Backbone as JSON, one array per atom type, in Angstrom:
{
  "sequence": "XXXXXXXXXXXXXXXXXXXXXXXXXXXXXXXXXXXXXXXXXXXXXXXXXXXXXXXXXXXXXXXXXXXXXXXXXXXXXXXXXXXXXXXXXXXXXX",
  "N": [[14.83, 93.28, -62.89], [13.83, 94.49, -65.29], [16.17, 94.47, -66.84], [16.72, 91.75, -67.34], [14.53, 91.15, -68.85], [14.99, 92.72, -71.08], [17.3, 91.45, -72.03], [16.31, 88.94, -72.75], [14.65, 89.75, -74.8], [16.51, 90.74, -76.65], [17.84, 88.36, -77.2], [15.8, 86.93, -78.47], [15.48, 88.51, -80.74], [17.96, 88.08, -82.0], [17.72, 85.38, -82.52], [15.61, 85.38, -84.34], [16.81, 86.8, -86.45], [18.84, 85.01, -87.18], [17.3, 82.88, -88.03], [16.05, 84.0, -90.27], [18.3, 84.45, -91.9], [19.13, 81.83, -92.29], [16.98, 80.84, -93.71], [17.13, 82.37, -96.08], [19.62, 81.57, -96.99], [19.34, 78.86, -97.43], [19.06, 76.36, -99.96], [16.66, 75.35, -100.75], [13.6, 76.02, -102.35], [10.77, 78.29, -101.98], [8.48, 77.03, -102.76], [9.0, 74.35, -102.27], [8.98, 74.39, -99.51], [6.31, 75.02, -99.07], [5.03, 72.75, -100.1], [5.94, 70.89, -98.3], [4.75, 71.76, -95.88], [2.14, 71.4, -96.66], [1.95, 68.62, -96.94], [2.38, 67.94, -94.33], [0.1, 68.94, -93.04], [-1.78, 67.34, -94.26], [-1.16, 64.81, -93.25], [-1.81, 65.24, -90.62], [-4.57, 65.54, -90.78], [-5.26, 62.97, -91.62], [-4.48, 61.58, -89.35], [-6.39, 62.52, -87.52], [-8.66, 61.39, -88.68], [-8.19, 58.65, -88.37], [-8.12, 58.46, -85.57], [-10.72, 59.17, -84.91], [-12.18, 57.08, -86.02], [-11.34, 54.95, -84.49], [-12.32, 55.6, -82.04], [-15.01, 55.24, -82.19], [-16.16, 53.01, -81.04], [-16.29, 53.64, -78.37], [-18.34, 55.58, -78.19], [-20.21, 56.58, -76.47], [-19.03, 58.27, -74.68], [-18.56, 60.48, -76.19], [-20.59, 63.08, -77.0], [-21.25, 64.22, -79.47], [-21.24, 62.26, -81.4], [-23.6, 60.46, -83.01], [-25.48, 57.62, -82.25], [-26.76, 55.06, -84.31], [-30.05, 54.04, -84.12], [-31.2, 50.75, -83.67], [-33.51, 49.44, -85.82], [-36.15, 47.36, -85.62], [-37.38, 45.18, -88.02], [-40.73, 44.99, -88.92], [-42.59, 42.11, -88.51], [-45.03, 40.23, -90.38], [-48.22, 40.78, -89.13], [-50.96, 39.05, -87.97], [-54.46, 39.83, -88.4], [-56.13, 39.2, -86.16], [-54.35, 39.04, -84.02], [-53.53, 41.62, -83.98], [-55.73, 43.02, -82.98], [-55.72, 41.98, -80.41], [-53.36, 43.03, -79.41], [-54.0, 45.75, -79.46], [-55.98, 45.8, -77.49], [-54.44, 45.15, -75.24], [-52.79, 47.38, -75.11], [-54.65, 49.38, -74.58], [-55.47, 48.59, -72.02], [-53.11, 48.95, -70.59], [-52.79, 51.71, -70.83], [-54.87, 52.68, -69.31]],
  "CA": [[13.7, 92.71, -63.64], [13.8, 95.05, -66.64], [17.37, 94.08, -67.59], [16.56, 90.37, -67.81], [13.53, 91.19, -69.91], [15.68, 93.25, -72.26], [18.21, 90.42, -72.52], [15.52, 87.92, -73.44], [14.18, 90.38, -76.04], [17.65, 90.75, -77.56], [18.06, 86.97, -77.61], [14.77, 86.56, -79.44], [15.81, 89.21, -81.99], [19.08, 87.36, -82.62], [17.19, 84.1, -83.02], [14.83, 85.68, -85.55], [17.75, 87.15, -87.51], [19.49, 83.77, -87.61], [16.31, 82.09, -88.78], [15.89, 84.66, -91.58], [19.5, 84.16, -92.69], [19.11, 80.42, -92.65], [15.96, 80.69, -94.75], [17.61, 82.96, -97.33], [20.79, 80.81, -97.43], [18.98, 77.49, -97.81], [18.85, 76.26, -101.41], [15.29, 74.92, -101.04], [12.75, 77.14, -102.76], [9.58, 78.47, -101.14], [7.47, 76.05, -103.17], [9.33, 73.13, -101.53], [8.52, 74.59, -98.14], [4.85, 74.95, -99.1], [4.62, 71.36, -100.27], [6.23, 70.21, -97.04], [3.7, 72.11, -94.93], [0.91, 70.8, -97.14], [1.96, 67.19, -96.6], [2.28, 67.84, -92.88], [-1.3, 69.15, -92.68], [-2.53, 66.18, -94.72], [-0.95, 63.71, -92.31], [-2.56, 65.56, -89.41], [-5.97, 65.22, -91.07], [-5.39, 61.51, -91.6], [-4.41, 61.15, -87.96], [-7.7, 62.8, -86.93], [-9.61, 60.43, -89.22], [-7.95, 57.36, -87.72], [-8.47, 58.54, -84.15], [-12.17, 59.2, -84.78], [-12.71, 55.76, -86.34], [-11.03, 54.04, -83.39], [-13.09, 55.98, -80.85], [-16.45, 55.01, -82.41], [-16.62, 51.97, -80.12], [-16.59, 54.3, -77.1], [-19.01, 56.81, -78.61], [-21.06, 57.11, -75.4], [-18.29, 59.35, -74.03], [-18.61, 61.63, -77.09], [-22.0, 63.38, -77.28], [-21.47, 64.64, -80.85], [-21.38, 61.09, -82.27], [-24.94, 59.91, -82.83], [-25.58, 56.18, -82.54], [-27.94, 54.71, -85.09], [-30.93, 53.13, -83.38], [-31.53, 49.55, -84.43], [-34.94, 49.38, -86.1], [-36.57, 45.99, -85.89], [-38.33, 45.11, -89.12], [-42.0, 44.45, -88.45], [-43.05, 40.88, -89.17], [-46.46, 40.33, -90.72], [-49.07, 40.51, -87.97], [-52.31, 38.64, -88.37], [-55.44, 40.81, -87.9], [-56.67, 38.88, -84.83], [-53.34, 39.38, -83.02], [-53.51, 43.08, -83.92], [-56.79, 43.44, -82.06], [-55.28, 41.62, -79.05], [-52.34, 44.01, -79.01], [-54.7, 47.0, -79.19], [-56.64, 45.64, -76.19], [-53.39, 45.22, -74.21], [-52.34, 48.78, -75.03], [-55.72, 50.13, -73.91], [-55.42, 48.22, -70.6], [-51.91, 49.58, -70.01], [-52.97, 53.16, -70.79], [-55.82, 52.98, -68.23]],
  "C": [[13.73, 93.18, -65.11], [14.99, 94.6, -67.48], [17.24, 92.66, -68.15], [15.55, 90.3, -68.96], [14.15, 91.69, -71.21], [16.6, 92.21, -72.88], [17.45, 89.36, -73.31], [15.0, 88.46, -74.77], [15.29, 90.38, -77.09], [17.93, 89.34, -78.1], [17.06, 86.55, -78.68], [15.02, 87.24, -80.79], [16.92, 88.49, -82.74], [18.59, 86.06, -83.27], [16.43, 84.33, -84.32], [15.74, 86.01, -86.73], [18.41, 85.9, -88.08], [18.55, 82.94, -88.47], [16.11, 82.66, -90.18], [17.08, 84.34, -92.48], [19.49, 82.73, -93.19], [18.14, 80.18, -93.8], [16.47, 81.21, -96.1], [18.8, 82.15, -97.89], [20.42, 79.41, -97.94], [18.63, 77.43, -99.29], [17.41, 75.82, -101.75], [14.42, 76.13, -101.35], [11.51, 77.21, -101.87], [8.5, 77.44, -101.5], [7.71, 74.71, -102.46], [8.77, 73.22, -100.11], [7.0, 74.46, -98.08], [4.38, 73.5, -99.22], [4.85, 70.57, -98.99], [5.13, 70.49, -96.02], [2.38, 71.48, -95.34], [0.84, 69.33, -96.74], [1.8, 67.0, -95.1], [0.83, 67.97, -92.45], [-2.13, 67.94, -93.1], [-2.39, 65.04, -93.73], [-1.72, 63.96, -91.02], [-4.02, 65.23, -89.59], [-6.2, 63.72, -91.02], [-5.38, 60.99, -90.17], [-5.75, 61.36, -87.27], [-8.7, 61.75, -87.37], [-9.46, 59.09, -88.51], [-8.41, 57.38, -86.27], [-9.99, 58.51, -83.99], [-12.76, 57.82, -85.07], [-12.46, 54.78, -85.2], [-11.88, 54.34, -82.17], [-14.59, 55.78, -81.05], [-17.0, 53.96, -81.44], [-16.99, 52.57, -78.77], [-17.29, 55.63, -77.38], [-19.91, 57.37, -77.51], [-20.36, 58.23, -74.63], [-18.32, 60.61, -74.89], [-20.06, 61.93, -77.46], [-22.27, 63.73, -78.73], [-21.63, 63.47, -81.81], [-22.74, 60.46, -81.99], [-24.94, 58.43, -83.18], [-26.85, 55.95, -83.34], [-28.77, 53.72, -84.28], [-31.26, 51.94, -84.27], [-33.05, 49.47, -84.58], [-35.29, 47.94, -86.45], [-37.59, 46.02, -87.01], [-39.59, 44.4, -88.64], [-42.34, 43.19, -89.25], [-44.54, 41.02, -89.44], [-47.3, 39.9, -89.53], [-50.47, 40.15, -88.47], [-53.33, 39.59, -87.73], [-55.99, 40.49, -86.51], [-55.65, 39.22, -83.73], [-53.22, 40.91, -82.89], [-54.54, 43.57, -82.92], [-56.41, 43.12, -80.62], [-54.26, 42.64, -78.54], [-53.01, 45.34, -78.67], [-55.38, 46.95, -77.83], [-55.63, 45.78, -75.06], [-52.92, 46.66, -74.01], [-53.37, 49.62, -74.3], [-55.7, 49.85, -72.41], [-54.25, 48.93, -69.92], [-52.1, 51.08, -69.87], [-53.93, 53.58, -69.68], [-55.2, 52.78, -66.89]]
}
């Protein structure tokens, strides 16, 4: 058990050394690498944005997305119909 663990540890050390050498030997500067990682993160953000916009149609599965309630605009109510509505509400409440 211990020997296989040691072997895997040695392998990982070798891999790390090779990676370091490759990095130092490569002609690309560190700023190039930074810009590459920056663009990669940007594309990931864009991907998130697109996925969220496509999933808005199925927002009932996502509790964090709040649906806007449709508010019906009140039409002008004549005063006599207002009193009728009040009477109906009183009947329902009793």
